[in-house]
N, C-alpha and C positions, 0 to 999 in steps of 0.2 A: 834726582827733581825733574828733569827733564824727561826723562824717558817716563818718570810718573804722568804728566804731562800728557805726553802723546799717546799713552796709553787711555786714558780718560779721554781725549779727544776724538781716538777710533773707536773706541766702545760706543761713545756717542753719539758717532757718526753710524756705525754699524746699526742701530738701533730702527732707524725708518727702513732699511731696506729689508731688516726680518719682518718688520707689520705691511711691508707690499706684498710680502708672496704669497699670501693671500686673495686678496687683490689685482686685479687688471694695470696694468700699468698704465693705462688710459683716463681711466677714472679718480687716479688719484693721484695725478702727476704734481699739481698744483699745490694741493697737501705737503707731498713730498719738497717739493723745490722751496717752501716757506717752512719745514723743520730745518731742512739742509744748507741753507743757507749761511745762518747766524754762523753755526758752527763751522764750516769752512773761511768764514768773513773771521772766526775767530783764531781759527788755527794759520792763518796768514799773518795775521798780528803778532801771535809766536815767533813765527818764521824772521820778522822782520825785528822785533826785540831781539832775537839769538844773533840775528845779524851784525844789529845796533850793538850788541854787549865782545862779536867779538872785531870788529871795529873799534870800539873804545879800548879792548884790551892791546891792540897792535900800535896805538896810536902813544898808548904807555909805557911799551915795551921799546917803541922811538922816542921816546923822551929819556926813559932811561938810560939808552945806549947814547943819544947823544949826549947827555950830563958827565955821561961817566968817560966818555971821547975827551970833552973839553976838558974834564980834572975838577968842576962843578962839583961841590958836596951837594944831596937830594935834602928835603926837608926832613924833622925827625917825624914828623906826624906820615910821612909818605910809604912807611911800609906798614904801617899800621892794618889789620886784615881789614875786611868788612863786615859789618856784624851781620849775622846769619839768623835765619829765622830757625826756630827750635825744632828738632825731628819731630819732637812728642806733639804739637800742635801739629804740624802736618798730617802725625797716623789717629789723632779724634777727630781732626776734619774727615779723612777716607771712611771710617768707622761711624759718623754721621750720615755721609752721603749713601754708604752701605745700606745700614737702617734703613733712610728715608725710603731708597731704591727700594727694599726690601718690602716694607711701608706698602708702600703703593702697589705695589705688583699683587702683592694678597691683597689688598685691601679691591683692586680693578680686577683679581683674575688672569690679567695678563701675564704669561712665565715670562716674557722678555724683561720687564722690570724688574721682574725677582732674580732672574739670572746674573743682571748686572748689579743688582745689587750684593748678591754674593761676592761677585767678582771684586769689589770695593771692600766689603767685609775682609776676605780673604787679604788683599791689600793691606789694610789698618792693620789687621792682627800682627801679621807678620813684621812690618813694621816698629810694632810693639814690640813683639819679640827680640830683633835685633837692637833695639834701641835700650831696654832693658839687660841683654846680654852685653850691649858697651860696656851701658853703664857699671855692670858688677863686674866686669873684667878689669875696668878703669880701679873701681876702690880696689881690686884684689892685686892689681899690681903696685898703686899708692901703699895698700898695706906693707905688701913685701920690700917696697922698698924703705919705708920705715924699720921695718923690722933688719934689715940691714945694715941701720945707719949704728943704731943702739948697741 
């Protein structure tokens, strides 16, 4: 998921550079900064969030280590996994973003938006294929284990 977020951020950051290739830099410096600064701020927020998550995991590991050293038992709900977001929803979101960018590029006549939309569409379709393949392999392994027990 982190790689997809980084890829999305870098793709969105690259759009203004492609648009600036046609115009002079001095004429479009203010619109360029107005477009890029929000994405840079978002990227910095993501970096701080990942740093916070890493520190939180390290603190959790220290708590486990100290509890085991002192011989204390950890609470029962301590080992329960976090509720994860469904991959299916992520891939549908990528498809929606891709369709939106492609439609915007088609309507405006700009190839930049259509290209970004195609990238998101490919990411969404690829993710859906992986989701369906994993789902079918889980069902197949489940059926095999049921047949083996009988």
